[in-house]
C-alpha positions as a Markdown table, in Angstrom:
| # | Residue | x | y | z |
|---|---|---|---|---|
| 1 | Met | 18.2 | -20.0 | 12.9 |
| 2 | Ala | 20.2 | -17.3 | 13.1 |
| 3 | Ser | 19.8 | -13.9 | 11.6 |
| 4 | Ala | 23.3 | -14.5 | 9.1 |
| 5 | Thr | 21.8 | -18.1 | 7.7 |
| 6 | His | 18.1 | -16.8 | 7.1 |
| 7 | Pro | 17.5 | -16.5 | 3.1 |
| 8 | Ile | 15.9 | -13.3 | 3.6 |
| 9 | Val | 19.0 | -11.6 | 4.2 |
| 10 | Glu | 19.8 | -11.9 | 0.5 |
| 11 | Phe | 17.2 | -9.4 | 0.0 |
| 12 | Thr | 17.4 | -7.0 | 3.0 |
| 13 | Ser | 20.1 | -6.1 | 5.5 |
| 14 | Ala | 21.3 | -8.5 | 7.9 |
| 15 | Ser | 21.3 | -5.5 | 10.8 |
| 16 | Ser | 17.4 | -5.0 | 10.2 |
| 17 | Trp | 16.6 | -8.6 | 10.2 |
| 18 | Ala | 18.4 | -9.1 | 13.0 |
| 19 | Met | 16.4 | -6.7 | 15.1 |
| 20 | Val | 13.1 | -8.3 | 14.3 |
| 21 | Glu | 14.1 | -11.8 | 14.3 |
| 22 | Asp | 13.2 | -12.7 | 17.6 |
| 23 | Lys | 9.8 | -11.4 | 17.1 |
| 24 | Phe | 9.1 | -13.9 | 14.4 |
| 25 | Thr | 7.1 | -17.2 | 15.3 |
| 26 | Pro | 8.6 | -20.4 | 14.1 |
| 27 | Tyr | 5.7 | -20.5 | 11.5 |
| 28 | Gly | 6.7 | -16.7 | 10.3 |
| 29 | Lys | 10.2 | -18.0 | 9.5 |
| 30 | Glu | 9.2 | -21.2 | 7.8 |
| 31 | Thr | 6.8 | -18.7 | 5.3 |
| 32 | Leu | 9.2 | -16.6 | 5.0 |
| 33 | Ala | 12.2 | -18.4 | 4.1 |
| 34 | Lys | 9.6 | -20.3 | 1.5 |
| 35 | Leu | 8.5 | -17.0 | -0.2 |
| 36 | Val | 12.4 | -15.9 | -0.4 |
| 37 | Lys | 12.6 | -18.8 | -2.5 |
| 38 | Phe | 9.4 | -18.4 | -4.4 |
| 39 | Ile | 10.0 | -14.9 | -5.3 |
| 40 | Lys | 13.3 | -15.9 | -6.1 |
| 41 | Glu | 13.1 | -19.0 | -8.5 |
| 42 | Glu | 9.5 | -18.5 | -9.7 |
| 43 | Val | 8.4 | -14.7 | -9.5 |
| 44 | Leu | 11.1 | -13.0 | -10.6 |
| 45 | Pro | 11.8 | -15.0 | -13.8 |
| 46 | Ala | 8.2 | -15.0 | -14.7 |
| 47 | Glu | 8.4 | -10.8 | -14.5 |
| 48 | Arg | 9.2 | -10.0 | -18.6 |
| 49 | Ile | 7.1 | -12.7 | -19.4 |
| 50 | Ala | 3.9 | -11.3 | -17.6 |
| 51 | His | 4.3 | -8.5 | -19.2 |
| 52 | Ala | 4.7 | -9.8 | -22.6 |
| 53 | Gln | 1.4 | -12.0 | -22.2 |
| 54 | Ile | -0.5 | -8.7 | -21.8 |
| 55 | Pro | -1.8 | -7.9 | -25.7 |
| 56 | Thr | -1.2 | -4.6 | -27.1 |
| 57 | Asp | -4.4 | -4.4 | -28.8 |
| 58 | Pro | -6.9 | -2.2 | -27.1 |
| 59 | Glu | -9.4 | -4.4 | -26.8 |
| 60 | Thr | -8.0 | -7.6 | -25.6 |
| 61 | Arg | -5.6 | -6.1 | -23.5 |
| 62 | Trp | -8.8 | -5.3 | -21.2 |
| 63 | Lys | -10.0 | -8.7 | -21.2 |
| 64 | Thr | -7.1 | -10.5 | -20.5 |
| 65 | Val | -6.2 | -13.2 | -17.5 |
| 66 | Val | -2.6 | -13.4 | -17.5 |
| 67 | Pro | -1.4 | -17.1 | -17.7 |
| 68 | Val | 1.8 | -17.0 | -16.0 |
| 69 | Ile | 0.3 | -15.3 | -13.0 |
| 70 | Glu | -2.4 | -17.9 | -12.6 |
| 71 | Asp | 0.4 | -20.5 | -12.9 |
| 72 | Leu | 2.0 | -18.5 | -9.9 |
| 73 | Lys | -1.2 | -18.6 | -7.9 |
| 74 | Ala | -1.7 | -22.1 | -8.2 |
| 75 | Lys | 1.9 | -23.0 | -6.7 |
| 76 | Ala | 1.5 | -20.1 | -4.0 |
| 77 | Lys | -1.3 | -21.7 | -2.7 |
| 78 | Gln | 0.2 | -25.3 | -2.9 |
| 79 | Leu | 2.9 | -23.5 | -0.9 |
| 80 | Gly | 0.7 | -22.2 | 1.6 |
| 81 | Leu | 1.7 | -18.6 | 0.4 |
| 82 | Trp | -1.6 | -17.0 | 0.2 |
| 83 | Asn | -3.5 | -13.9 | 1.9 |
| 84 | Leu | -0.4 | -13.5 | 4.0 |
| 85 | Phe | -1.5 | -9.8 | 5.0 |
| 86 | Leu | -4.6 | -11.2 | 6.7 |
| 87 | Ser | -3.6 | -11.5 | 10.1 |
| 88 | Lys | -5.4 | -14.1 | 12.4 |
| 89 | Ser | -4.9 | -11.8 | 15.6 |
| 90 | His | -7.3 | -9.1 | 14.1 |
| 91 | Tyr | -9.4 | -11.4 | 11.8 |
| 92 | Pro | -9.6 | -14.8 | 13.8 |
| 93 | Lys | -11.8 | -16.4 | 11.2 |
| 94 | His | -10.5 | -15.8 | 7.6 |
| 95 | Gly | -7.0 | -14.5 | 8.9 |
| 96 | Val | -3.1 | -16.5 | 9.1 |
| 97 | Pro | -1.1 | -16.7 | 11.9 |
| 98 | Leu | 1.3 | -13.6 | 10.8 |
| 99 | Thr | 1.7 | -10.4 | 12.7 |
| 100 | Asn | 1.9 | -7.3 | 10.9 |
| 101 | Leu | 5.7 | -6.9 | 11.7 |
| 102 | Glu | 6.1 | -10.5 | 9.9 |
| 103 | Tyr | 4.1 | -9.7 | 7.0 |
| 104 | Ala | 5.9 | -6.1 | 6.8 |
| 105 | Val | 9.2 | -8.1 | 6.0 |
| 106 | Met | 7.3 | -10.3 | 3.7 |
| 107 | Ala | 5.8 | -7.4 | 1.8 |
| 108 | Glu | 8.8 | -5.5 | 1.2 |
| 109 | Leu | 10.1 | -8.6 | -0.4 |
| 110 | Leu | 6.8 | -8.5 | -2.6 |
| 111 | Gly | 7.8 | -5.1 | -3.5 |
| 112 | Arg | 10.6 | -6.3 | -5.5 |
| 113 | Gly | 8.4 | -8.1 | -8.0 |
| 114 | Gly | 6.3 | -5.3 | -8.7 |
| 115 | His | 2.1 | -5.7 | -8.6 |
| 116 | Met | 2.5 | -9.3 | -9.9 |
| 117 | Ala | 4.2 | -10.8 | -6.9 |
| 118 | Ser | 1.3 | -9.3 | -4.8 |
| 119 | Glu | -1.4 | -10.8 | -7.1 |
| 120 | Ala | 0.6 | -14.2 | -6.8 |
| 121 | Val | 0.1 | -14.9 | -3.2 |
| 122 | Asn | -3.6 | -13.1 | -3.1 |
| 123 | Cys | -1.8 | -9.7 | -1.4 |
| 124 | Ala | -2.5 | -7.5 | -4.3 |
| 125 | Ala | -4.2 | -3.8 | -3.9 |
| 126 | Pro | -6.8 | -3.3 | -3.7 |
| 127 | Asp | -8.5 | -6.6 | -2.9 |
| 128 | Thr | -6.6 | -6.4 | 0.3 |
| 129 | Gly | -8.4 | -3.5 | 1.5 |
| 130 | Asn | -11.8 | -4.7 | 0.2 |
| 131 | Met | -10.9 | -8.2 | 2.1 |
| 132 | Glu | -10.3 | -6.7 | 5.2 |
| 133 | Val | -13.8 | -4.4 | 4.8 |
| 134 | Leu | -15.5 | -7.5 | 4.1 |
| 135 | Ala | -13.9 | -9.5 | 7.0 |
| 136 | Arg | -14.5 | -6.9 | 9.7 |
| 137 | Tyr | -17.6 | -5.1 | 8.6 |
| 138 | Gly | -19.1 | -7.4 | 6.5 |
| 139 | Ser | -22.4 | -9.5 | 7.4 |
| 140 | Pro | -22.2 | -13.4 | 7.4 |
| 141 | Ala | -24.3 | -13.5 | 3.9 |
| 142 | Gln | -21.8 | -10.7 | 2.5 |
| 143 | Gln | -18.9 | -12.5 | 3.6 |
| 144 | Glu | -20.2 | -15.6 | 1.8 |
| 145 | Lys | -20.9 | -14.2 | -1.4 |
| 146 | Trp | -18.1 | -11.6 | -1.8 |
| 147 | Leu | -15.4 | -12.3 | 0.6 |
| 148 | Leu | -14.9 | -15.8 | 0.5 |
| 149 | Pro | -14.5 | -15.5 | -3.6 |
| 150 | Leu | -11.8 | -12.7 | -2.9 |
| 151 | Leu | -9.9 | -14.8 | -0.6 |
| 152 | Asn | -9.8 | -18.3 | -2.6 |
| 153 | Gly | -8.6 | -15.6 | -5.6 |
| 154 | Glu | -11.6 | -16.6 | -7.8 |
| 155 | Thr | -12.5 | -13.1 | -8.1 |
| 156 | Arg | -11.5 | -9.4 | -7.9 |
| 157 | Ser | -12.6 | -6.0 | -6.9 |
| 158 | Ala | -12.6 | -2.4 | -6.7 |
| 159 | Phe | -12.9 | 0.6 | -4.2 |
| 160 | Ala | -14.7 | 3.4 | -5.2 |
| 161 | Met | -14.3 | 6.3 | -3.2 |
| 162 | Thr | -12.2 | 9.2 | -5.5 |
| 163 | Glu | -14.3 | 11.8 | -7.3 |
| 164 | Arg | -14.3 | 13.5 | -10.6 |
| 165 | Phe | -14.6 | 17.4 | -10.1 |
| 166 | Ile | -14.4 | 17.8 | -6.5 |
| 167 | Ser | -11.3 | 17.4 | -4.0 |
| 168 | Ser | -11.8 | 14.0 | -2.8 |
| 169 | Ser | -8.9 | 14.3 | -0.5 |
| 170 | Asp | -11.5 | 15.6 | 1.8 |
| 171 | Ala | -13.9 | 12.4 | 1.6 |
| 172 | Thr | -16.6 | 15.0 | 3.1 |
| 173 | Asn | -16.5 | 16.9 | 0.0 |
| 174 | Ile | -17.9 | 13.3 | -2.1 |
| 175 | Arg | -21.2 | 13.9 | -4.0 |
| 176 | Thr | -22.3 | 10.1 | -5.2 |
| 177 | Ser | -25.8 | 9.8 | -4.0 |
| 178 | Ile | -26.8 | 6.7 | -1.9 |
| 179 | Arg | -30.1 | 6.1 | -0.7 |
| 180 | Gln | -32.9 | 3.8 | -0.2 |
| 181 | Glu | -36.0 | 3.0 | -2.3 |
| 182 | Gly | -38.0 | 0.6 | -1.0 |
| 183 | Asn | -36.0 | -2.9 | 0.0 |
| 184 | Glu | -33.5 | -1.4 | -2.8 |
| 185 | Ile | -30.3 | 0.9 | -2.8 |
| 186 | Val | -30.2 | 3.7 | -5.1 |
| 187 | Ile | -26.5 | 4.7 | -6.4 |
| 188 | Asn | -25.7 | 7.8 | -8.6 |
| 189 | Gly | -22.2 | 9.0 | -9.0 |
| 190 | His | -19.3 | 10.1 | -11.1 |
| 191 | Lys | -15.8 | 8.2 | -9.9 |
| 192 | Trp | -12.8 | 8.0 | -11.4 |
| 193 | Trp | -9.1 | 6.6 | -10.3 |
| 194 | Ile | -11.2 | 3.2 | -9.3 |
| 195 | Ser | -8.4 | 0.7 | -9.3 |
| 196 | Gly | -8.9 | -2.7 | -10.2 |
| 197 | Ala | -12.5 | -2.0 | -11.9 |
| 198 | Gly | -11.0 | -2.7 | -15.8 |
| 199 | Asp | -10.0 | -6.3 | -14.7 |
| 200 | Pro | -12.4 | -8.7 | -16.2 |
| 201 | Arg | -12.3 | -10.6 | -13.1 |
| 202 | Cys | -13.8 | -7.6 | -11.0 |
| 203 | Ala | -17.0 | -9.0 | -9.3 |
| 204 | Leu | -17.8 | -6.1 | -6.8 |
| 205 | His | -16.8 | -2.5 | -6.1 |
| 206 | Leu | -17.4 | -0.7 | -2.8 |
| 207 | Val | -18.9 | 2.3 | -3.4 |
| 208 | Leu | -18.6 | 5.3 | -0.8 |
| 209 | Gly | -21.4 | 7.8 | -1.3 |
| 210 | Lys | -23.3 | 10.2 | 0.4 |
| 211 | Ser | -26.5 | 9.1 | 2.3 |
| 212 | Asp | -27.6 | 11.6 | 4.5 |
| 213 | Ser | -26.5 | 14.9 | 3.4 |
| 214 | Asn | -28.2 | 16.7 | 6.4 |
| 215 | Asn | -26.7 | 14.9 | 9.2 |
| 216 | Ser | -25.2 | 17.4 | 11.6 |
| 217 | Asp | -22.1 | 15.1 | 11.8 |
| 218 | Lys | -20.4 | 15.2 | 8.5 |
| 219 | Tyr | -18.9 | 12.3 | 9.4 |
| 220 | Ser | -21.7 | 10.2 | 9.9 |
| 221 | Gln | -23.3 | 11.4 | 6.1 |
| 222 | Gln | -21.4 | 8.7 | 4.2 |
| 223 | Ser | -22.4 | 5.1 | 3.6 |
| 224 | Val | -20.6 | 2.1 | 2.1 |
| 225 | Val | -22.6 | -0.4 | -0.4 |
| 226 | Ile | -21.5 | -3.3 | -2.3 |
| 227 | Val | -22.2 | -2.8 | -6.0 |
| 228 | Pro | -21.8 | -5.9 | -8.4 |
| 229 | Ala | -19.7 | -4.9 | -11.1 |
| 230 | Asn | -21.9 | -6.2 | -13.7 |
| 231 | Ala | -25.0 | -4.4 | -12.4 |
| 232 | Pro | -27.3 | -2.5 | -14.9 |
| 233 | Gly | -25.7 | 1.1 | -14.6 |
| 234 | Val | -22.5 | 0.2 | -14.0 |
| 235 | Lys | -20.5 | 2.0 | -16.6 |
| 236 | Val | -16.6 | 2.0 | -17.1 |
| 237 | Ile | -15.7 | 5.1 | -19.0 |
| 238 | Arg | -12.0 | 4.4 | -19.6 |
| 239 | Pro | -8.8 | 3.6 | -17.9 |
| 240 | Met | -6.8 | 6.5 | -16.4 |
| 241 | His | -3.4 | 6.8 | -17.8 |
| 242 | Val | -0.3 | 7.0 | -15.2 |
| 243 | Phe | 2.5 | 8.9 | -17.1 |
| 244 | Gly | 1.3 | 7.1 | -20.3 |
| 245 | Tyr | 0.7 | 3.3 | -18.5 |
| 246 | Asp | -2.7 | 2.2 | -18.2 |
| 247 | Asp | -2.0 | -0.5 | -15.7 |
| 248 | Ala | -4.0 | -3.0 | -17.8 |
| 249 | Pro | -5.6 | -5.4 | -16.9 |
| 250 | Glu | -6.4 | -3.8 | -13.8 |
| 251 | Gly | -6.7 | 0.0 | -14.6 |
| 252 | His | -7.9 | 2.7 | -12.4 |
| 253 | Cys | -11.1 | 3.6 | -14.2 |
| 254 | Glu | -13.2 | 6.4 | -14.3 |
| 255 | Ile | -16.7 | 5.2 | -13.8 |
| 256 | Ile | -20.5 | 6.5 | -13.4 |
| 257 | Tyr | -23.2 | 4.9 | -11.4 |
| 258 | Asp | -26.1 | 5.8 | -13.4 |
| 259 | Asn | -29.3 | 4.7 | -11.3 |
| 260 | Val | -27.9 | 1.6 | -10.2 |
| 261 | Arg | -29.7 | -0.5 | -7.8 |
| 262 | Val | -28.7 | -3.2 | -5.7 |
| 263 | Pro | -30.5 | -4.9 | -2.6 |
| 264 | Leu | -30.6 | -3.5 | 0.6 |
| 265 | Ser | -29.0 | -6.3 | 2.1 |
| 266 | Asn | -25.8 | -5.1 | -0.1 |
| 267 | Leu | -25.6 | -2.2 | 3.0 |
| 268 | Val | -21.9 | -2.5 | 4.6 |
| 269 | Leu | -21.8 | -2.3 | 8.6 |
| 270 | Gly | -25.1 | 0.1 | 8.7 |
| 271 | Trp | -26.1 | 3.8 | 7.4 |
| 272 | Gly | -23.7 | 6.5 | 8.3 |
| 273 | Lys | -20.8 | 4.2 | 8.7 |
| 274 | Gly | -18.8 | 5.1 | 5.8 |
| 275 | Phe | -16.1 | 7.2 | 7.6 |
| 276 | Glu | -15.3 | 4.6 | 10.4 |
| 277 | Ile | -15.0 | 1.9 | 7.2 |
| 278 | Ile | -12.5 | 4.1 | 5.3 |
| 279 | Gln | -10.5 | 4.9 | 8.1 |
| 280 | Gly | -10.3 | 0.6 | 8.8 |
| 281 | Arg | -9.7 | 0.2 | 5.4 |
| 282 | Leu | -7.0 | 2.8 | 4.5 |
| 283 | Gly | -4.9 | 2.3 | 8.2 |
| 284 | Pro | -3.4 | -1.0 | 6.8 |
| 285 | Gly | -3.5 | -0.5 | 3.5 |
| 286 | Arg | -1.0 | 2.7 | 3.7 |
| 287 | Ile | 1.5 | 0.9 | 5.4 |
| 288 | His | 1.1 | -1.9 | 2.9 |
| 289 | His | 1.9 | 0.0 | 0.4 |
| 290 | Cys | 4.7 | 1.7 | 2.2 |
| 291 | Met | 6.7 | -2.1 | 2.7 |
| 292 | Arg | 6.3 | -2.7 | -0.9 |
| 293 | Ser | 8.0 | 0.6 | -1.4 |
| 294 | Ile | 11.0 | -0.3 | 0.0 |
| 295 | Gly | 10.9 | -3.3 | -1.8 |
| 296 | Ala | 10.8 | -1.2 | -4.8 |
| 297 | Ala | 13.5 | 1.0 | -3.7 |
| 298 | Gln | 16.5 | -1.8 | -2.8 |
| 299 | Met | 15.2 | -3.2 | -6.4 |
| 300 | Ala | 16.3 | -0.2 | -7.9 |
| 301 | Leu | 19.6 | 0.1 | -5.9 |
| 302 | Asp | 20.3 | -3.4 | -6.7 |
| 303 | Leu | 19.7 | -2.6 | -10.5 |
| 304 | Leu | 22.1 | 0.5 | -10.0 |
| 305 | Ile | 24.9 | -1.4 | -8.1 |
| 306 | Gln | 24.9 | -4.0 | -11.2 |
| 307 | Arg | 24.9 | -1.2 | -13.9 |
| 308 | Val | 27.7 | 0.7 | -12.3 |
| 309 | Thr | 30.1 | -2.5 | -11.5 |
| 310 | Asp | 29.4 | -3.9 | -15.5 |
| 311 | Pro | 32.7 | -3.8 | -17.3 |
| 312 | Ser | 30.4 | -3.5 | -20.7 |
| 313 | Arg | 29.3 | -0.1 | -19.2 |
| 314 | Lys | 32.5 | 1.5 | -18.8 |
| 315 | Thr | 33.0 | 5.3 | -20.0 |
| 316 | Phe | 36.2 | 6.8 | -20.7 |
| 317 | Gly | 38.0 | 4.2 | -19.7 |
| 318 | Lys | 36.2 | 4.1 | -16.0 |
| 319 | Tyr | 33.6 | 1.8 | -14.4 |
| 320 | Leu | 30.7 | 4.0 | -13.9 |
| 321 | Tyr | 30.9 | 4.2 | -10.1 |
| 322 | Glu | 34.3 | 5.5 | -10.5 |
| 323 | His | 32.6 | 9.0 | -11.9 |
| 324 | Gly | 30.8 | 11.5 | -10.5 |
| 325 | Thr | 28.8 | 11.1 | -7.3 |
| 326 | Val | 27.6 | 7.7 | -8.1 |
| 327 | Val | 29.4 | 5.7 | -4.8 |
| 328 | Ser | 27.9 | 9.1 | -2.7 |
| 329 | Asp | 24.4 | 8.0 | -4.2 |
| 330 | Ile | 25.0 | 4.4 | -3.7 |
| 331 | Ala | 25.9 | 5.4 | 0.3 |
| 332 | Lys | 22.8 | 8.2 | 0.4 |
| 333 | Ser | 20.5 | 5.2 | -0.9 |
| 334 | Val | 21.7 | 2.2 | 1.7 |
| 335 | Ala | 21.4 | 5.1 | 4.8 |
| 336 | Glu | 17.7 | 6.6 | 3.3 |
| 337 | Ile | 16.6 | 2.8 | 2.5 |
| 338 | Glu | 17.6 | 1.5 | 6.0 |
| 339 | Gly | 15.8 | 4.5 | 7.9 |
| 340 | Ala | 12.7 | 3.8 | 6.0 |
| 341 | Arg | 12.3 | 0.0 | 6.7 |
| 342 | Leu | 13.0 | 0.6 | 10.3 |
| 343 | Leu | 10.3 | 3.2 | 10.5 |
| 344 | Val | 8.0 | 0.9 | 8.5 |
| 345 | Leu | 9.0 | -2.1 | 10.6 |
| 346 | Ser | 7.8 | 0.2 | 13.9 |
| 347 | Ala | 4.6 | 1.2 | 12.0 |
| 348 | Ala | 4.0 | -2.2 | 11.9 |
| 349 | Asn | 4.8 | -3.5 | 15.2 |
| 350 | Gln | 2.7 | -0.7 | 16.7 |
| 351 | Ile | -0.5 | -1.9 | 14.6 |
| 352 | Asp | 0.0 | -5.3 | 16.0 |
| 353 | Lys | -0.4 | -3.7 | 19.5 |
| 354 | Phe | -2.7 | -0.9 | 19.1 |
| 355 | Gln | -4.6 | -1.6 | 15.8 |
| 356 | Ala | -4.6 | 0.8 | 13.0 |
| 357 | Lys | -6.5 | 3.5 | 14.8 |
| 358 | Gly | -3.4 | 3.3 | 17.6 |
| 359 | Ala | -0.8 | 3.8 | 15.1 |
| 360 | Met | -1.9 | 6.5 | 13.3 |
| 361 | Arg | 0.7 | 8.8 | 13.7 |
| 362 | Glu | 3.6 | 6.0 | 12.7 |
| 363 | Ile | 1.4 | 5.3 | 9.4 |
| 364 | Gly | 1.1 | 8.4 | 8.6 |
| 365 | Ile | 4.9 | 9.5 | 8.8 |
| 366 | Ala | 5.5 | 6.3 | 7.0 |
| 367 | Lys | 3.2 | 7.4 | 4.2 |
| 368 | Phe | 5.0 | 10.6 | 3.1 |
| 369 | Val | 8.5 | 9.3 | 4.0 |
| 370 | Val | 8.7 | 6.1 | 2.5 |
| 371 | Pro | 7.2 | 6.7 | -1.5 |
| 372 | Ser | 9.5 | 10.1 | -1.7 |
| 373 | Met | 12.4 | 8.1 | -0.4 |
| 374 | Ala | 11.6 | 5.3 | -3.0 |
| 375 | Leu | 11.5 | 8.0 | -5.6 |
| 376 | Gln | 14.8 | 9.3 | -4.9 |
| 377 | Val | 16.2 | 6.1 | -4.9 |
| 378 | Ile | 14.9 | 4.9 | -8.3 |
| 379 | Asp | 15.7 | 8.2 | -9.9 |
| 380 | Arg | 19.4 | 7.5 | -8.9 |
| 381 | Ala | 19.1 | 4.1 | -10.6 |
| 382 | Ile | 17.6 | 5.6 | -13.7 |
| 383 | Gln | 20.2 | 8.1 | -14.5 |
| 384 | Ser | 22.9 | 5.4 | -14.2 |
| 385 | Tyr | 21.1 | 3.6 | -16.8 |
| 386 | Gly | 20.7 | 6.6 | -18.9 |
| 387 | Ala | 18.0 | 6.4 | -21.6 |
| 388 | Glu | 17.8 | 2.8 | -21.0 |
| 389 | Gly | 16.1 | 3.6 | -17.4 |
| 390 | Val | 13.2 | 5.3 | -18.7 |
| 391 | Ser | 12.4 | 3.1 | -21.5 |
| 392 | Gln | 10.4 | -0.2 | -21.0 |
| 393 | Asp | 13.3 | -2.1 | -20.9 |
| 394 | Gln | 14.1 | -2.1 | -17.3 |
| 395 | Pro | 11.2 | -1.9 | -14.3 |
| 396 | Leu | 12.5 | 1.5 | -13.3 |
| 397 | Ala | 10.3 | 4.0 | -15.1 |
| 398 | Ser | 7.1 | 1.8 | -14.5 |
| 399 | Ala | 8.2 | 1.8 | -10.8 |
| 400 | Trp | 8.7 | 5.4 | -10.4 |
| 401 | Ala | 5.2 | 6.4 | -12.2 |
| 402 | Ser | 3.4 | 4.2 | -9.6 |
| 403 | Leu | 5.3 | 5.2 | -6.5 |
| 404 | Arg | 4.5 | 9.0 | -7.6 |
| 405 | Thr | 1.3 | 8.5 | -7.8 |
| 406 | Leu | 1.6 | 6.6 | -4.3 |
| 407 | Arg | 2.3 | 10.3 | -3.4 |
| 408 | Leu | -1.7 | 10.8 | -4.1 |
| 409 | Ala | -3.3 | 7.7 | -3.5 |
| 410 | Asp | -5.0 | 6.7 | 0.1 |
| 411 | Gly | -4.6 | 10.5 | 0.7 |
| 412 | Pro | -2.1 | 13.4 | -0.6 |
| 413 | Asp | 1.1 | 13.9 | 1.6 |
| 414 | Ala | -0.2 | 17.1 | 2.3 |
| 415 | Val | -2.6 | 15.9 | 3.9 |
| 416 | His | -0.7 | 13.4 | 6.2 |
| 417 | Ile | 2.0 | 15.7 | 6.8 |
| 418 | Gln | -0.8 | 18.0 | 8.4 |
| 419 | Gln | -2.5 | 15.1 | 10.4 |
| 420 | Val | 1.3 | 14.4 | 11.8 |
| 421 | Gly | 2.2 | 18.3 | 12.6 |
| 422 | Gln | -1.1 | 18.6 | 14.2 |
| 423 | Arg | -0.9 | 15.9 | 16.4 |
| 424 | Thr | 2.5 | 16.7 | 17.5 |
| 425 | Leu | 1.4 | 20.2 | 18.3 |
| 426 | Lys | -1.0 | 19.0 | 20.8 |
| 427 | Arg | 2.4 | 18.3 | 22.8 |
| 428 | Ala | 3.0 | 21.9 | 23.5 |
| 429 | Pro | 1.2 | 22.2 | 26.7 |
| 430 | Ala | 2.9 | 19.2 | 28.4 |
| 431 | Leu | 6.1 | 20.4 | 27.1 |
| 432 | Val | 6.0 | 24.1 | 28.3 |
| 433 | Lys | 4.6 | 22.5 | 31.8 |
| 434 | Arg | 8.0 | 20.4 | 31.8 |
| 435 | Ala | 10.2 | 23.4 | 30.9 |
| 436 | Ser | 8.6 | 25.4 | 33.2 |
| 437 | Glu | 9.2 | 22.6 | 36.1 |
| 438 | Ile | 12.7 | 22.3 | 35.0 |
| 439 | Lys | 13.4 | 26.3 | 35.0 |
| 440 | Gln | 11.7 | 26.1 | 38.8 |
| 441 | Lys | 14.4 | 23.2 | 39.9 |
| 442 | Glu | 17.2 | 25.5 | 38.2 |
| 443 | Lys | 16.2 | 28.4 | 40.2 |
| 444 | Gln | 16.2 | 26.3 | 43.2 |
| 445 | Leu | 19.7 | 25.0 | 42.4 |
| 446 | Ala | 21.2 | 28.1 | 41.4 |
| 447 | Glu | 20.1 | 29.8 | 45.0 |
| 448 | Lys | 21.6 | 27.0 | 46.5 |
| 449 | Tyr | 25.1 | 27.1 | 45.2 |
| 450 | Asn | 24.7 | 31.0 | 44.8 |
| 451 | Ile | 24.8 | 31.0 | 41.2 |
| 452 | Lys | 23.4 | 34.3 | 39.2 |
| 453 | Ser | 22.1 | 33.8 | 36.4 |
| 454 | His | 23.7 | 34.9 | 32.8 |
| 455 | Leu | 21.0 | 34.4 | 30.7 |
């Protein structure tokens, strides 16, 4: 299938597709083509309908399962567009035969439809990361009870890591207590910004807490435990608002775990394995966010182009693109999206080759570059729409709020910048050695040709 004729080209650049086309299997190309059709014909027309089906009443909006999304999920299952994020090469038992690179292109497409598109194909956070945790680290019994309903789209989940009153960007600060008492685990803690906890289908929380505060290795003090969402002592206090958005019905909730008791069998992987689990979870999760962010940026650029070429929106007798720096803004947006897209595709390819642990540098760079890029592009689109751009009548304001939050989620930009910088500095000894060797050879050549240095 030639790159110029694949339907994905309608939604991305032909040059980017040409670079990755030969890395797609026939199954990957077929799945991508089906996904393009599904997004175009089913998801995008349903976007406003889904928002309209979420009640405005403060009580019922948190008890709502959006009908049009459920219909989309049924259609996606029939088409085989399901759990696309879970690569069979990394998760042989539960995965699908797609690489991370193939999913990167698909996730960008899903990013154009907001959270709804990802949920429609069971690829929405935080469920994706939680399914990966259970698939990689869960016991057979845990997988049977908790993973399979998530894989089937019957339940949803939350990942409870971030805590109130501390700086959770350093996970060693976490205070939530997880301790064994007989054949039970007892959890006490105060979490917030726990995405997905408001959903009426949320069946489980994966809770990170401190199980051995006296351990000399600060990275072995934490454990992860499965907590049923309806367990006694689990108190959802309130949904947090993001620039005024509550993101119902999933939400980002403040939760108190008050003497919650669960069976010892709910411990994931083992005592002191919390850091290993969250590192395994966050790497792929971060790159999935970046993939979708590319799609959000491309969606904003497309809206910008439509607006500035709309004859009904002329001002002072001119199209909007004929004013000021609009053409320049479009060109910059194209270049920024293209560069970020290639960065994300490169990171996805590294994960396929070396798994997430071997691609931390690439993942870290993408994590702080891509959301900031997308925010710039969306801001330009907002400006072209004027007051409408910051209203609920366009998807731009909510997309901007979501992406601004992403610069904090899964580790703030500052942490990733610091880590990438520190990793890069480790090259210093090798660079000094190489420069010294070149200087020595230069000296030898100068003597050979009787050249006296002027430096």
